[in-house]
N, CA, C and O atoms as a GROMACS GRO file, in nm:
protein
  236
    1UNK      N    1  10.546  11.617  10.200
    1UNK     CA    2  10.576  11.498  10.225
    1UNK      C    3  10.457  11.394  10.143
    1UNK      O    4  10.340  11.421  10.117
    2UNK      N    5  10.518  11.290  10.119
    2UNK     CA    6  10.430  11.150  10.047
    2UNK      C    7  10.430  11.066  10.098
    2UNK      O    8  10.543  11.026  10.126
    3UNK      N    9  10.292  10.962  10.155
    3UNK     CA   10  10.307  10.849  10.222
    3UNK      C   11  10.200  10.750  10.089
    3UNK      O   12  10.092  10.777  10.037
    4UNK      N   13  10.286  10.643  10.074
    4UNK     CA   14  10.226  10.552   9.999
    4UNK      C   15  10.153  10.451  10.100
    4UNK      O   16  10.226  10.382  10.171
    5UNK      N   17  10.034  10.439  10.110
    5UNK     CA   18   9.972  10.333  10.194
    5UNK      C   19   9.906  10.192  10.113
    5UNK      O   20   9.903  10.172   9.991
    6UNK      N   21   9.871  10.129  10.189
    6UNK     CA   22   9.829  10.003  10.124
    6UNK      C   23   9.698   9.908  10.203
    6UNK      O   24   9.706   9.859  10.315
    7UNK      N   25   9.576   9.899  10.108
    7UNK     CA   26   9.474   9.853  10.197
    7UNK      C   27   9.500   9.742  10.290
    7UNK      O   28   9.581   9.653  10.262
    8UNK      N   29   9.433   9.745  10.401
    8UNK     CA   30   9.503   9.662  10.520
    8UNK      C   31   9.362   9.586  10.559
    8UNK      O   32   9.367   9.468  10.595
    9UNK      N   33   9.234   9.658  10.548
    9UNK     CA   34   9.134   9.571  10.554
    9UNK      C   35   8.992   9.658  10.560
    9UNK      O   36   9.008   9.780  10.556
   10UNK      N   37   8.874   9.616  10.569
   10UNK     CA   38   8.769   9.680  10.540
   10UNK      C   39   8.661   9.667  10.637
   10UNK      O   40   8.622   9.550  10.638
   11UNK      N   41   8.594   9.747  10.724
   11UNK     CA   42   8.498   9.758  10.778
   11UNK      C   43   8.343   9.732  10.675
   11UNK      O   44   8.340   9.698  10.556
   12UNK      N   45   8.237   9.759  10.756
   12UNK     CA   46   8.119   9.778  10.709
   12UNK      C   47   8.084   9.908  10.653
   12UNK      O   48   8.011   9.934  10.558
   13UNK      N   49   8.149   9.982  10.728
   13UNK     CA   50   8.132  10.100  10.615
   13UNK      C   51   8.289  10.219  10.530
   13UNK      O   52   8.294  10.304  10.441
   14UNK      N   53   8.401  10.144  10.638
   14UNK     CA   54   8.563  10.228  10.596
   14UNK      C   55   8.622  10.136  10.548
   14UNK      O   56   8.577  10.023  10.569
   15UNK      N   57   8.731  10.149  10.475
   15UNK     CA   58   8.874  10.110  10.434
   15UNK      C   59   8.947  10.172  10.524
   15UNK      O   60   8.928  10.288  10.564
   16UNK      N   61   9.067  10.065  10.573
   16UNK     CA   62   9.147  10.084  10.625
   16UNK      C   63   9.279  10.060  10.572
   16UNK      O   64   9.312   9.950  10.530
   17UNK      N   65   9.391  10.210  10.575
   17UNK     CA   66   9.477  10.173  10.476
   17UNK      C   67   9.593  10.183  10.597
   17UNK      O   68   9.577  10.251  10.699
   18UNK      N   69   9.682  10.124  10.574
   18UNK     CA   70   9.840  10.115  10.660
   18UNK      C   71   9.953  10.186  10.567
   18UNK      O   72   9.946  10.212  10.447
   19UNK      N   73  10.051  10.208  10.651
   19UNK     CA   74  10.204  10.230  10.617
   19UNK      C   75  10.283  10.205  10.719
   19UNK      O   76  10.272  10.279  10.817
   20UNK      N   77  10.380  10.098  10.721
   20UNK     CA   78  10.463  10.092  10.837
   20UNK      C   79  10.638  10.169  10.792
   20UNK      O   80  10.674  10.136  10.680
   21UNK      N   81  10.720  10.246  10.856
   21UNK     CA   82  10.797  10.282  10.814
   21UNK      C   83  10.904  10.239  10.820
   21UNK      O   84  10.898  10.163  10.916
   22UNK      N   85  11.022  10.236  10.773
   22UNK     CA   86  11.156  10.116  10.816
   22UNK      C   87  11.180  10.116  10.945
   22UNK      O   88  11.234  10.017  10.994
   23UNK      N   89  11.146  10.233  11.030
   23UNK     CA   90  11.176  10.254  11.210
   23UNK      C   91  11.091  10.125  11.250
   23UNK      O   92  11.125  10.050  11.341
   24UNK      N   93  10.976  10.109  11.171
   24UNK     CA   94  10.857  10.045  11.238
   24UNK      C   95  10.737  10.094  11.291
   24UNK      O   96  10.652  10.015  11.330
   25UNK      N   97  10.714  10.253  11.298
   25UNK     CA   98  10.647  10.336  11.331
   25UNK      C   99  10.499  10.304  11.201
   25UNK      O  100  10.516  10.314  11.079
   26UNK      N  101  10.386  10.272  11.257
   26UNK     CA  102  10.282  10.268  11.207
   26UNK      C  103  10.201  10.360  11.163
   26UNK      O  104  10.179  10.439  11.255
   27UNK      N  105  10.133  10.397  11.043
   27UNK     CA  106  10.045  10.481  10.992
   27UNK      C  107   9.888  10.437  10.991
   27UNK      O  108   9.869  10.349  10.907
   28UNK      N  109   9.806  10.462  11.040
   28UNK     CA  110   9.647  10.381  11.011
   28UNK      C  111   9.558  10.529  10.950
   28UNK      O  112   9.548  10.630  11.019
   29UNK      N  113   9.512  10.519  10.838
   29UNK     CA  114   9.403  10.611  10.794
   29UNK      C  115   9.264  10.532  10.771
   29UNK      O  116   9.258  10.430  10.702
   30UNK      N  117   9.152  10.591  10.837
   30UNK     CA  118   8.999  10.533  10.744
   30UNK      C  119   8.946  10.623  10.695
   30UNK      O  120   8.927  10.730  10.753
   31UNK      N  121   8.901  10.589  10.540
   31UNK     CA  122   8.856  10.630  10.462
   31UNK      C  123   8.706  10.582  10.470
   31UNK      O  124   8.685  10.462  10.488
   32UNK      N  125   8.600  10.670  10.457
   32UNK     CA  126   8.478  10.613  10.426
   32UNK      C  127   8.449  10.580  10.278
   32UNK      O  128   8.466  10.667  10.193
   33UNK      N  129   8.406  10.458  10.245
   33UNK     CA  130   8.372  10.414  10.167
   33UNK      C  131   8.329  10.472  10.069
   33UNK      O  132   8.383  10.465   9.958
   34UNK      N  133   8.197  10.555  10.102
   34UNK     CA  134   8.128  10.634   9.996
   34UNK      C  135   8.245  10.714   9.914
   34UNK      O  136   8.261  10.721   9.792
   35UNK      N  137   8.330  10.779  10.032
   35UNK     CA  138   8.407  10.887   9.986
   35UNK      C  139   8.523  10.848   9.848
   35UNK      O  140   8.561  10.920   9.755
   36UNK      N  141   8.560  10.694   9.884
   36UNK     CA  142   8.654  10.633   9.821
   36UNK      C  143   8.596  10.592   9.686
   36UNK      O  144   8.670  10.586   9.588
   37UNK      N  145   8.464  10.563   9.678
   37UNK     CA  146   8.427  10.512   9.530
   37UNK      C  147   8.406  10.642   9.519
   37UNK      O  148   8.515  10.666   9.466
   38UNK      N  149   8.348  10.762   9.525
   38UNK     CA  150   8.300  10.875   9.499
   38UNK      C  151   8.444  10.920   9.408
   38UNK      O  152   8.446  10.936   9.286
   39UNK      N  153   8.532  10.931   9.479
   39UNK     CA  154   8.653  10.968   9.420
   39UNK      C  155   8.698  10.898   9.300
   39UNK      O  156   8.809  10.929   9.257
   40UNK      N  157   8.635  10.815   9.241
   40UNK     CA  158   8.703  10.683   9.160
   40UNK      C  159   8.822  10.593   9.161
   40UNK      O  160   8.884  10.549   9.065
   41UNK      N  161   8.846  10.571   9.318
   41UNK     CA  162   8.984  10.492   9.387
   41UNK      C  163   8.936  10.376   9.384
   41UNK      O  164   8.816  10.352   9.400
   42UNK      N  165   9.033  10.281   9.361
   42UNK     CA  166   9.023  10.119   9.363
   42UNK      C  167   9.094  10.109   9.494
   42UNK      O  168   9.211  10.145   9.481
   43UNK      N  169   9.068  10.080   9.593
   43UNK     CA  170   9.109  10.062   9.734
   43UNK      C  171   9.198   9.954   9.751
   43UNK      O  172   9.256   9.940   9.858
   44UNK      N  173   9.220   9.857   9.634
   44UNK     CA  174   9.307   9.754   9.670
   44UNK      C  175   9.432   9.793   9.548
   44UNK      O  176   9.512   9.706   9.515
   45UNK      N  177   9.436   9.917   9.496
   45UNK     CA  178   9.580   9.958   9.445
   45UNK      C  179   9.628  10.061   9.547
   45UNK      O  180   9.730  10.123   9.517
   46UNK      N  181   9.568  10.086   9.666
   46UNK     CA  182   9.597  10.141   9.781
   46UNK      C  183   9.642  10.295   9.706
   46UNK      O  184   9.639  10.321   9.586
   47UNK      N  185   9.678  10.370   9.801
   47UNK     CA  186   9.678  10.541   9.822
   47UNK      C  187   9.816  10.577   9.833
   47UNK      O  188   9.925  10.524   9.855
   48UNK      N  189   9.762  10.698   9.806
   48UNK     CA  190   9.908  10.785   9.804
   48UNK      C  191   9.870  10.925   9.888
   48UNK      O  192   9.812  11.011   9.822
   49UNK      N  193   9.896  10.953  10.022
   49UNK     CA  194   9.878  11.074  10.109
   49UNK      C  195   9.972  11.191  10.051
   49UNK      O  196  10.078  11.154  10.002
   50UNK      N  197   9.946  11.315  10.052
   50UNK     CA  198  10.003  11.395  10.053
   50UNK      C  199   9.998  11.502  10.163
   50UNK      O  200   9.888  11.556  10.178
   51UNK      N  201  10.106  11.543  10.249
   51UNK     CA  202  10.075  11.602  10.348
   51UNK      C  203  10.153  11.753  10.327
   51UNK      O  204  10.260  11.755  10.266
   52UNK      N  205  10.096  11.872  10.379
   52UNK     CA  206  10.164  12.002  10.359
   52UNK      C  207  10.115  12.060  10.465
   52UNK      O  208  10.011  12.030  10.524
   53UNK      N  209  10.225  12.182  10.500
   53UNK     CA  210  10.200  12.256  10.586
   53UNK      C  211  10.087  12.339  10.544
   53UNK      O  212  10.074  12.374  10.427
   54UNK      N  213   9.994  12.377  10.648
   54UNK     CA  214   9.909  12.493  10.631
   54UNK      C  215   9.959  12.611  10.611
   54UNK      O  216  10.071  12.647  10.648
   55UNK      N  217   9.852  12.700  10.530
   55UNK     CA  218   9.892  12.815  10.474
   55UNK      C  219   9.879  12.928  10.581
   55UNK      O  220   9.952  13.025  10.600
   56UNK      N  221   9.750  12.884  10.656
   56UNK     CA  222   9.733  12.966  10.776
   56UNK      C  223   9.735  12.939  10.875
   56UNK      O  224   9.741  12.817  10.889
   57UNK      N  225   9.731  13.036  11.033
   57UNK     CA  226   9.752  12.964  11.156
   57UNK      C  227   9.596  12.946  11.214
   57UNK      O  228   9.535  13.052  11.200
   58UNK      N  229   9.524  12.853  11.269
   58UNK     CA  230   9.385  12.860  11.307
   58UNK      C  231   9.417  12.846  11.454
   58UNK      O  232   9.362  12.748  11.505
   59UNK      N  233   9.498  12.925  11.540
   59UNK     CA  234   9.503  12.901  11.652
   59UNK      C  235   9.378  12.940  11.730
   59UNK      O  236   9.371  12.919  11.851
   0.00000   0.00000   0.00000
């Protein structure tokens, strides 16, 4: 599953990305500014999050 998220705002130390589904469900993700910058990502362009099932069972 891939989710495209837009920059909503920023705090002192984080960027807040959001996505609203067609059904109105809201997903919010906070990422540390340092991690975003270290990855070479321009937060104003938004992000794409990939979600996959884990390969292992950590019960």
